C-alpha positions in Angstrom: 44.4 48.5 55.5 47.5 49.3 57.7 50.7 47.5 56.8 51.5 44.5 58.9 54.7 43.5 57.2 56.6 43.2 60.5 53.9 40.9 62.0 54.2 38.8 58.9 57.5 37.5 60.1 55.5 35.2 62.4 54.7 33.2 59.3 58.4 32.1 59.0 58.4 31.2 62.6 55.3 29.0 62.2 56.6 27.4 59.1 59.8 26.5 60.9 57.9 25.2 63.9 56.0 22.8 61.7 59.3 21.0 61.1 59.6 20.4 64.9 56.0 20.5 66.1 56.7 19.3 69.6 59.5 21.7 70.3 59.3 24.6 72.7 58.9 27.2 70.0 56.0 25.3 68.5 54.2 24.9 71.8 54.6 28.6 72.4 53.2 29.5 69.0 50.1 27.6 69.9 49.8 29.4 73.2 50.6 33.1 73.8 53.5 33.7 71.4 51.3 34.9 68.5 49.6 37.6 70.6 53.0 38.6 72.0 54.4 38.9 68.4 51.4 41.1 67.4 52.1 43.4 70.4 55.8 43.6 69.6 55.6 44.2 65.9 52.4 46.2 65.4 51.9 49.6 67.0 49.1 50.1 69.6 47.5 52.7 67.3 47.4 50.2 64.4 46.0 47.4 66.7 43.3 49.8 68.0 42.4 50.9 64.5 41.9 47.2 63.5 40.3 46.3 66.9 42.7 43.4 66.9 43.3 41.6 70.2 44.1 37.9 70.1 42.0 35.8 72.5 44.7 33.7 74.1 44.6 30.0 74.6 43.3 29.9 78.2 40.3 32.2 77.4 39.7 30.4 74.1 39.6 27.0 75.8 37.2 28.3 78.4 34.9 29.7 75.6 34.8 26.2 74.1 34.8 24.0 77.2 31.4 22.5 76.3 32.3 21.8 72.6 32.2 18.1 71.9 34.4 18.2 68.8 31.8 17.1 66.3 30.1 20.3 65.2 30.9 22.9 62.6 32.6 25.9 64.2 32.4 29.4 62.7 34.6 32.4 63.8 33.7 35.5 61.8 36.6 37.5 63.2 39.2 34.8 63.6 42.3 37.0 64.1 45.2 34.7 64.9 43.0 31.7 65.3 42.9 31.1 69.0 39.2 30.1 69.1 39.4 27.8 66.1 42.5 26.2 67.6 40.6 25.6 70.9 37.9 23.9 68.8 40.4 21.8 66.8 42.0 20.5 70.0 38.7 18.7 70.7 38.3 17.4 67.1 39.1 13.8 66.1 42.4 12.8 64.6 43.0 10.9 61.4 46.0 8.7 60.5 48.2 11.5 59.2 48.6 15.2 59.8 47.3 16.1 56.3 44.2 13.9 56.6 43.6 15.4 60.1 43.9 19.0 58.7 41.6 18.2 55.8 39.1 16.7 58.2 39.2 19.8 60.4 38.8 21.9 57.2 35.3 20.4 56.8 34.3 21.7 60.2 36.2 25.0 60.6 35.1 28.3 59.1 37.0 31.6 59.7 37.1 35.1 58.2 39.3 38.1 58.8 40.0 41.2 56.8 43.7 41.0 57.5 45.5 38.5 55.2 48.4 38.0 57.7 46.0 37.0 60.4 44.3 34.5 58.1 47.6 32.9 57.1 48.6 32.8 60.8 45.4 30.9 61.6 46.0 28.4 58.9 49.6 27.7 59.8 48.8 27.4 63.5 46.1 24.8 62.7 48.7 23.0 60.6 51.1 23.1 63.4 48.5 21.7 65.8 47.7 18.9 63.4 51.4 18.0 63.1 51.8 18.3 66.9 48.8 16.1 67.8 49.5 13.4 65.2 53.3 13.5 65.5 53.4 13.5 61.7 55.1 15.8 59.2 53.1 18.0 56.9 53.7 19.6 53.5 52.7 23.3 54.1 51.8 23.6 50.4 48.5 21.8 51.1 47.4 24.0 54.0 45.3 26.5 52.1 43.6 23.7 50.1 43.0 21.7 53.3 41.3 24.7 55.0 39.1 26.1 52.3 36.7 28.0 54.6 39.4 29.9 56.5 39.8 32.9 54.1 40.2 36.6 53.9 36.8 38.2 54.0 34.2 40.2 55.8 32.8 38.4 58.8 29.6 40.5 58.9 28.9 39.6 55.3 29.5 36.0 56.0 27.0 36.1 58.9 24.4 37.9 56.8 24.7 35.5 53.9 23.4 32.3 55.5 22.2 30.7 58.7 25.0 29.5 60.9 24.7 26.0 62.3 26.8 24.2 64.9 28.8 26.7 67.0 29.5 30.4 66.3 32.5 31.6 68.4 33.5 35.2 68.6 36.0 37.6 70.0 34.8 40.7 68.0 36.8 43.7 66.9 37.0 46.4 69.6 36.8 50.1 69.2 33.8 52.1 67.8 31.8 52.5 64.6 28.8 54.4 63.4 25.5 52.6 64.1 23.6 51.6 60.9 21.3 54.4 59.9 18.2 52.2 60.0 18.9 50.4 63.2 16.0 50.1 65.6 17.8 51.2 68.8 21.5 51.9 68.2 22.4 55.5 67.4 25.6 57.4 66.7 28.9 55.9 67.8 28.6 52.4 69.2 31.0 49.6 70.2 31.9 47.6 67.2 31.5 44.5 69.4 27.8 45.3 69.9 27.1 45.3 66.2 29.1 42.1 65.7 27.3 40.4 68.5 23.9 41.3 67.3 24.7 40.2 63.8 26.1 36.9 65.0 23.2 35.9 67.2 20.7 37.0 64.4 22.6 34.7 62.0 22.3 31.5 64.2 20.0 28.7 63.1 17.6 27.3 65.7 19.7 25.2 68.1 23.0 26.6 67.1 25.4 27.5 69.9 26.9 30.9 70.6 30.1 31.5 72.7 31.7 35.0 72.7 34.3 36.9 74.6 32.9 40.5 74.8 33.9 43.8 76.3 32.2 44.4 79.7 30.5 47.5 78.5 28.0 45.3 76.7 27.2 43.5 80.0 27.1 46.5 82.3 26.9 49.7 80.2 23.6 51.6 80.3 23.7 52.3 76.6 23.5 48.6 75.7 20.5 47.7 77.9 18.3 47.1 74.9 20.9 44.8 73.3 20.9 42.8 76.6 17.1 42.5 76.5 17.2 41.4 72.9 19.9 38.8 73.6 17.8 37.4 76.4 14.9 37.0 74.1 17.0 35.2 71.5 19.2 32.9 73.6 18.1 30.1 75.9 20.2 28.5 78.6 22.5 31.5 78.5 25.4 31.7 81.0 27.5 34.8 81.9 31.0 34.5 83.3 32.8 37.7 84.3 36.5 37.3 83.3 38.1 40.6 84.2 41.1 42.1 82.4 41.4 40.8 78.8 45.1 40.4 79.2 47.9 42.4 81.0 48.6 44.6 78.0 45.0 45.5 77.2 43.0 48.0 79.2 39.7 46.3 78.6 37.7 44.0 80.9 35.7 41.2 79.3 33.0 38.6 80.0 32.0 35.4 78.4 28.5 34.7 77.2 27.3 31.3 76.1 23.8 30.3 74.9 21.7 28.5 72.3 19.5 30.1 69.7 15.8 29.8 70.5 13.3 28.5 68.0 11.2 31.6 68.6 12.0 34.8 70.5 10.8 35.0 74.1 10.3 38.7 75.0 9.8 37.9 78.7 13.0 36.0 79.1 15.9 37.3 81.2 19.6 36.6 81.6 21.5 37.0 84.9 24.1 39.5 83.7 25.7 39.6 87.2 25.1 43.3 87.5 22.8 43.2 90.5 24.0 43.5 94.1 23.1 40.7 96.4 20.2 41.5 98.8 21.3 41.8 102.4 19.0 41.7 105.4 18.5 45.2 106.7 20.0 46.8 103.6 18.2 48.6 100.7 19.2 50.0 97.4 20.6 53.6 97.2 17.8 54.4 94.8 15.2 53.8 97.6 16.6 56.8 99.5 18.2 59.0 96.8 17.6 60.4 93.4 20.5 59.4 91.1 21.4 61.3 87.9 24.3 62.3 85.7 25.3 66.0 85.7 23.8 67.9 82.9 26.5 70.3 81.8 28.7 69.3 78.9 31.2 72.2 78.8 32.5 71.9 75.3 29.0 72.0 73.8 27.0 73.9 76.4 26.6 77.7 75.7 26.1 78.5 79.3 23.7 81.3 78.5 21.0 80.6 81.0 20.8 81.8 84.6 24.2 81.6 86.4 24.6 78.8 89.0 27.5 77.7 91.1 29.3 75.1 89.1 30.8 71.7 90.1 33.2 69.8 87.8 35.4 66.7 88.2 38.4 69.0 88.6 37.0 71.1 91.4 35.5 68.4 93.7 37.4 67.7 96.9 37.1 64.0 97.6 35.7 62.8 100.9 34.9 66.3 102.2 31.8 68.4 102.7 32.0 71.4 100.3 30.0 74.4 101.3 31.3 76.9 98.7 32.1 76.6 95.0 34.3 79.1 93.2 33.1 78.4 89.6 29.8 79.3 87.9 27.9 78.3 84.8 24.8 79.5 83.0 22.8 76.3 83.5 19.5 77.7 84.6 17.1 75.0 85.6 19.6 72.2 84.6 21.0 72.2 88.1 20.8 70.3 91.4 19.7 71.7 94.8 22.0 70.6 97.6 22.6 68.6 99.7 23.8 65.8 97.4 26.7 63.4 97.0 28.9 63.9 93.8 30.6 60.7 92.5 33.3 60.7 89.9 32.1 58.7 86.8 35.6 57.8 85.6 36.5 54.6 87.5 38.6 51.7 86.5 38.5 48.2 88.1 42.3 48.7 88.6 41.9 51.9 90.7 42.6 51.7 94.4 39.0 52.8 95.0 36.1 52.4 92.5 34.1 55.2 94.2 35.4 58.7 94.8 32.7 60.9 96.5 32.1 64.4 97.9 29.2 66.0 99.7 27.9 69.3 98.3 26.1 71.4 101.0 24.2 74.6 100.8 20.8 75.8 99.5 21.5 77.3 96.1 21.1 75.3 92.9 24.4 73.9 91.5 25.2 73.2 87.9 27.0 69.8 87.6 29.4 68.6 84.9 28.4 65.3 83.2 31.6 63.6 84.4 29.9 63.4 87.8 26.9 61.4 89.1 24.7 63.2 91.6 23.0 61.3 94.5 20.5 63.5 96.3 18.7 62.4 99.4 14.9 62.6 99.0 14.7 63.7 102.6 16.8 66.8 101.8 18.8 66.0 104.9 22.5 66.8 104.8 23.2 64.1 107.4 21.8 61.5 105.1 24.2 62.6 102.3 27.1 62.5 104.7 26.1 59.1 105.9 26.1 57.8 102.3 29.5 59.3 101.7 30.9 57.8 104.9 29.6 54.4 103.8 31.0 54.7 100.3 34.4 55.4 101.9 34.4 52.1 103.8 35.0 50.3 100.6 31.8 48.2 100.8 30.6 49.8 97.7 33.8 49.0 95.9 33.3 45.3 96.3 29.7 45.5 94.9 30.9 47.6 92.0 33.8 45.3 91.1 31.2 42.5 90.7 28.6 44.4 88.8 30.5 46.7 86.4 34.0 46.3 84.9 34.0 49.1 82.3 35.8 52.4 82.8 32.8 54.6 83.7 30.3 54.2 86.5 26.7 54.4 85.5 23.5 55.6 87.2 22.1 52.0 87.5 25.3 50.8 89.1 25.2 53.5 91.8 21.4 53.4 92.2 21.5 49.6 92.7 24.1 49.6 95.5 22.9 47.9 98.7 23.6 50.1 101.7 22.6 50.0 105.4 21.0 53.4 105.6 21.8 56.5 107.4 21.7 54.9 110.8 24.6 52.5 110.2 27.7 53.0 108.0 29.5 49.7 108.8 
């Protein structure tokens, strides 16, 4: 476990704040100061290795806006405690801060592998109890008052027993190896996907689930089976697209809320917000074009088949019609016959344009790098490819994509599902 001794200085700040729970410093420590302190004292590399990104009070409150204050709340990756604090803000008060904290301790369950994070969560809850009651609190009682907020493995906690009440989650980010025996996950996967699946599987019938998750789980092609499974397990599910997690984190997130079904419903669906609204006179790109990812992965492709003209993300000329390509690759049949539109896969919601496109003309097959998406008109008409590129340049596609996919790579379904007016109208 990386050393977080600099971050541990927040424990002194929290202890001092409990002496003046309604002062500015105390209020800040219950809002964004803990996340700021983490960013200031722990390197980005260490935070990424831990997958540690504190939720923030506004997002935590939104995740628990339907919580009535009376249920048990479990956070298996509690970090600095934002989600548990949002829950405690809705819980009843007792006559003193200590009695209040002990009462909350019967409802709140939290785990984290980082001791400094666990202690931060405890002290922030103590600060909240003192602030809400206006009473002083002996900090020596905090650990005893919150017996279920401890250092530990959240995955093990969720696998050990059925979770009742509410399970709230802002899972670790980054990647991990998929379990060897998993039914559909293979190789490197988002840690958040495994945490999410484990969390929902742990819920008892009727238990509530509320999670802040990276957008790739909502819109990424690789996690389509996870989405199907979640729809079968959760009823009354709601999806809210949030956008950027916070100004210092280059990850877009969404909020999912739902209740565990008594029995799985394999035909159920969730509106993930990834479809484009139907417009009269418009149709999907996939109705006119074949959409695929380029098949050449340079660092692992031997290139020993028949030589073809080669198109890579570094050689495309945006918003032009390219008739000649200088590079070649031994791709053989793994090629595309022009005309087609080439679209850059790398695309951030913060980019000036989500779509960067080029038309490739000619008659000879072209090998295409896998950082590009190819969109080939079934008509074989160059004019249709140019019409699509011209429409993409208007920015209409950008608006659709900003709604349907907020991760850093465009996908085949995202492009194929765009609603466009056809070759006769590019407005």
